[in-house]
C-alpha atoms as a printed R data frame, in Angstrom:
   type eleno elety resid chain resno       x       y       z
1  ATOM     1    CA   MET     A     1 -34.636  39.308  16.236
2  ATOM     2    CA   ASN     A     2 -36.131  37.825  13.066
3  ATOM     3    CA   THR     A     3 -33.054  38.860  11.049
4  ATOM     4    CA   ARG     A     4 -30.762  37.187  13.545
5  ATOM     5    CA   SER     A     5 -32.852  34.016  13.431
6  ATOM     6    CA   THR     A     6 -32.715  33.964   9.619
7  ATOM     7    CA   GLU     A     7 -28.949  34.462   9.692
8  ATOM     8    CA   MET     A     8 -28.524  31.618  12.179
9  ATOM     9    CA   ARG     A     9 -30.655  29.325   9.994
10 ATOM    10    CA   LYS     A    10 -28.444  30.165   7.007
11 ATOM    11    CA   GLN     A    11 -25.310  29.431   9.027
12 ATOM    12    CA   TYR     A    12 -26.803  26.155  10.250
13 ATOM    13    CA   ALA     A    13 -27.733  25.128   6.699
14 ATOM    14    CA   PHE     A    14 -24.228  26.004   5.513
15 ATOM    15    CA   LEU     A    15 -22.590  24.016   8.324
16 ATOM    16    CA   LEU     A    16 -24.914  21.082   7.695
17 ATOM    17    CA   ALA     A    17 -23.984  21.073   3.992
18 ATOM    18    CA   GLU     A    18 -20.297  21.324   4.897
19 ATOM    19    CA   SER     A    19 -20.520  18.395   7.320
20 ATOM    20    CA   THR     A    20 -22.345  16.334   4.670
21 ATOM    21    CA   GLU     A    21 -19.550  17.041   2.176
22 ATOM    22    CA   MET     A    22 -16.929  16.167   4.767
23 ATOM    23    CA   ARG     A    23 -18.668  12.852   5.521
24 ATOM    24    CA   LYS     A    24 -18.760  12.027   1.805
25 ATOM    25    CA   HIS     A    25 -15.083  12.890   1.475
26 ATOM    26    CA   LEU     A    26 -14.220  10.829   4.553
27 ATOM    27    CA   SER     A    27 -16.121   7.865   3.138
28 ATOM    28    CA   LYS     A    28 -14.119   8.085  -0.109
29 ATOM    29    CA   MET     A    29 -10.880   8.349   1.844
30 ATOM    30    CA   ARG     A    30 -11.764   5.248   3.892
31 ATOM    31    CA   LYS     A    31 -12.421   3.273   0.714
32 ATOM    32    CA   GLN     A    32  -9.116   4.432  -0.785
33 ATOM    33    CA   TYR     A    33  -7.298   3.512   2.427
34 ATOM    34    CA   ALA     A    34  -8.849   0.032   2.428
35 ATOM    35    CA   PHE     A    35  -7.860  -0.425  -1.221
36 ATOM    36    CA   LEU     A    36  -4.297   0.771  -0.614
37 ATOM    37    CA   LEU     A    37  -3.994  -1.440   2.455
38 ATOM    38    CA   ALA     A    38  -5.068  -4.466   0.412
39 ATOM    39    CA   GLU     A    39  -2.642  -3.486  -2.355
40 ATOM    40    CA   SER     A    40   0.263  -3.129   0.067
41 ATOM    41    CA   THR     A    41  -0.569  -6.532   1.567
42 ATOM    42    CA   GLU     A    42  -0.445  -8.084  -1.897
43 ATOM    43    CA   MET     A    43   2.837  -6.315  -2.638
44 ATOM    44    CA   ARG     A    44   4.359  -7.608   0.613
45 ATOM    45    CA   LYS     A    45   3.301 -11.167  -0.303
46 ATOM    46    CA   HIS     A    46   4.791 -10.766  -3.775
47 ATOM    47    CA   LEU     A    47   7.994  -9.297  -2.347
48 ATOM    48    CA   SER     A    48   8.296 -12.212   0.068
49 ATOM    49    CA   LYS     A    49   8.001 -14.674  -2.835
50 ATOM    50    CA   MET     A    50  10.595 -12.739  -4.816
51 ATOM    51    CA   ARG     A    51  13.022 -12.784  -1.860
52 ATOM    52    CA   LYS     A    52  12.629 -16.565  -1.549
53 ATOM    53    CA   GLN     A    53  13.266 -16.981  -5.273
54 ATOM    54    CA   TYR     A    54  16.320 -14.741  -5.049
55 ATOM    55    CA   ALA     A    55  17.684 -16.720  -2.095
56 ATOM    56    CA   PHE     A    56  17.171 -19.971  -4.010
57 ATOM    57    CA   LEU     A    57  18.859 -18.612  -7.149
58 ATOM    58    CA   PHE     A    58  21.728 -17.190  -5.105
59 ATOM    59    CA   ALA     A    59  22.264 -20.574  -3.445
60 ATOM    60    CA   GLU     A    60  22.135 -22.261  -6.850
61 ATOM    61    CA   SER     A    61  24.701 -19.866  -8.301
62 ATOM    62    CA   THR     A    62  26.973 -20.442  -5.296
63 ATOM    63    CA   GLU     A    63  26.777 -24.175  -5.883
64 ATOM    64    CA   MET     A    64  27.536 -23.682  -9.578
65 ATOM    65    CA   ARG     A    65  30.608 -21.560  -8.736
66 ATOM    66    CA   LYS     A    66  31.846 -24.243  -6.323
67 ATOM    67    CA   HIS     A    67  31.293 -26.919  -8.951
68 ATOM    68    CA   SER     A    68  33.116 -24.821 -11.577
69 ATOM    69    CA   GLY     A    69  36.006 -24.330  -9.153
70 ATOM    70    CA   ILE     A    70  36.252 -28.062  -8.551
71 ATOM    71    CA   LEU     A    71  36.252 -28.752 -12.315
72 ATOM    72    CA   LEU     A    72  39.010 -26.191 -12.872
73 ATOM    73    CA   ILE     A    73  41.106 -27.731 -10.106
74 ATOM    74    CA   ASN     A    74  40.635 -31.197 -11.605
75 ATOM    75    CA   LEU     A    75  41.630 -29.939 -15.047
76 ATOM    76    CA   ALA     A    76  44.841 -28.393 -13.751
């Protein structure tokens, strides 16, 4: 019985060490997830700004094309 008890203690110690390692790994993964979530939020904000700038520049170029068309008509 003593041998069985020793073996069970070894298995328990091994499982305890494994669970400790898994908790450490999970903690690191949570931190990475939080960082990546914050990064993606920043990227979405930046992308939103870029879309607004693109829309503004597209509208400006449309106005410039209209103006150029009017000038060409007046020159003809």
